[in-house]
C-alpha positions as CSV (number, residue, x, y, z in Angstrom):
1,M,-60.0,11.3,-18.6
2,G,-58.8,12.0,-15.9
3,K,-55.2,13.8,-14.7
4,P,-52.6,10.9,-14.8
5,V,-51.2,9.2,-12.3
6,K,-47.7,10.3,-11.1
7,I,-45.5,6.9,-10.6
8,R,-43.5,6.9,-7.8
9,K,-40.2,5.8,-7.6
10,K,-39.2,3.1,-5.0
11,K,-36.9,3.5,-2.2
12,S,-33.9,1.0,-3.5
13,F,-30.9,0.0,-2.0
14,M,-27.7,-0.9,-3.9
15,F,-25.7,-3.3,-2.4
16,T,-22.2,-3.8,-3.4
17,T,-20.2,-7.1,-3.7
18,R,-17.0,-5.5,-3.3
19,H,-14.5,-7.6,-1.3
20,Y,-10.3,-7.8,-0.5
21,S,-8.5,-9.5,-3.8
22,F,-6.8,-12.6,-2.5
23,M,-3.8,-11.4,-4.9
24,S,-3.7,-8.1,-2.9
25,I,-3.5,-9.9,0.2
26,A,-0.9,-12.0,-0.8
27,G,1.2,-9.2,-2.0
28,I,1.3,-7.5,1.6
29,L,1.8,-10.8,3.2
30,I,4.4,-11.7,0.8
31,G,6.2,-7.9,1.7
32,V,5.7,-8.6,5.6
33,I,7.8,-11.6,5.0
34,C,10.0,-10.1,3.0
35,A,10.8,-7.1,5.3
36,C,11.1,-9.7,8.2
37,V,13.5,-12.0,6.5
38,I,15.5,-8.8,5.3
39,S,15.3,-7.4,8.8
40,T,16.7,-10.6,10.4
41,S,19.8,-10.5,7.8
42,V,20.8,-7.3,8.6
43,I,20.9,-7.7,12.4
44,H,22.6,-11.0,11.9
45,S,25.2,-9.7,9.9
46,Y,25.6,-6.8,12.1
47,N,25.8,-8.8,15.2
48,S,28.6,-10.5,13.5
49,Y,30.9,-7.9,12.1
50,G,29.6,-8.9,8.6
51,N,30.8,-12.5,8.9
52,I,28.0,-14.6,7.8
53,A,27.2,-17.6,5.9
54,P,26.8,-17.4,2.3
55,G,23.2,-18.8,2.5
56,F,22.1,-15.5,3.8
57,G,23.0,-13.5,0.7
58,G,21.0,-16.4,-1.2
59,I,18.2,-15.7,1.2
60,G,18.3,-12.2,0.1
61,L,18.1,-12.6,-3.4
62,F,15.2,-14.8,-3.1
63,S,13.4,-12.1,-0.9
64,M,13.9,-9.5,-3.5
65,L,12.5,-11.7,-6.2
66,L,10.0,-12.5,-3.8
67,N,9.2,-8.5,-3.6
68,V,9.2,-8.3,-7.2
69,V,6.2,-11.2,-7.5
70,G,4.4,-9.1,-4.4
71,I,4.6,-6.0,-6.9
72,F,3.1,-8.2,-10.0
73,C,0.3,-9.1,-7.4
74,G,-0.4,-5.9,-6.1
75,I,-0.8,-4.7,-9.8
76,V,-3.0,-7.8,-11.0
77,S,-5.0,-6.9,-8.1
78,M,-5.4,-3.1,-9.3
79,Y,-7.4,-4.5,-12.3
80,E,-9.8,-6.8,-11.0
81,R,-13.7,-6.0,-10.1
82,D,-15.7,-4.7,-7.1
83,I,-12.7,-4.7,-5.0
84,Y,-11.3,-2.5,-2.2
85,I,-8.3,-0.8,-3.6
86,T,-6.5,0.1,-0.4
87,P,-4.7,-3.3,0.2
88,A,-3.6,-3.0,-3.8
89,V,-2.0,0.2,-3.1
90,I,-0.3,-1.0,0.2
91,A,1.1,-4.5,-1.4
92,I,2.4,-1.9,-4.3
93,A,4.0,0.4,-2.1
94,L,5.6,-2.0,0.5
95,N,6.9,-4.1,-2.4
96,A,8.3,-1.3,-4.0
97,L,9.6,0.1,-1.1
98,M,11.7,-3.2,-0.2
99,V,13.2,-3.3,-3.7
100,L,14.0,0.2,-3.5
101,G,15.5,-0.8,-0.3
102,W,17.4,-3.3,-1.8
103,I,18.9,-1.3,-4.8
104,I,20.6,1.4,-2.4
105,M,22.0,-1.2,-0.2
106,I,23.7,-3.1,-3.5
107,V,24.9,0.7,-4.8
108,I,26.0,1.3,-1.2
109,S,28.0,-1.8,-1.1
110,L,29.4,-1.4,-4.6
111,F,30.6,2.2,-3.8
112,A,31.7,1.7,-0.4
113,G,34.9,-0.4,-1.5
């Protein structure tokens, strides 16, 4: 019996199937759309010295609810397998920042009198 032949390992490549999650992209889009709506409402309110239609308040509240949905989309996408995490973190951060801005605006308006 001769010397045992050493088995060489094949050079192997592992390809990943990582992809961008639909929910995280939807969360980012919701955050951007809500940011545009809020900034448009604030600018319009500032230009008309606070005399705006009541519909702008409804649009603002709907925008805040959409931001909560955007946070939920980001959190759900964090638990998916083989996805890029960065868009999910951006979606959560952007929508949480918008909700925090809404809370600050409400508190300021309550104490401004």
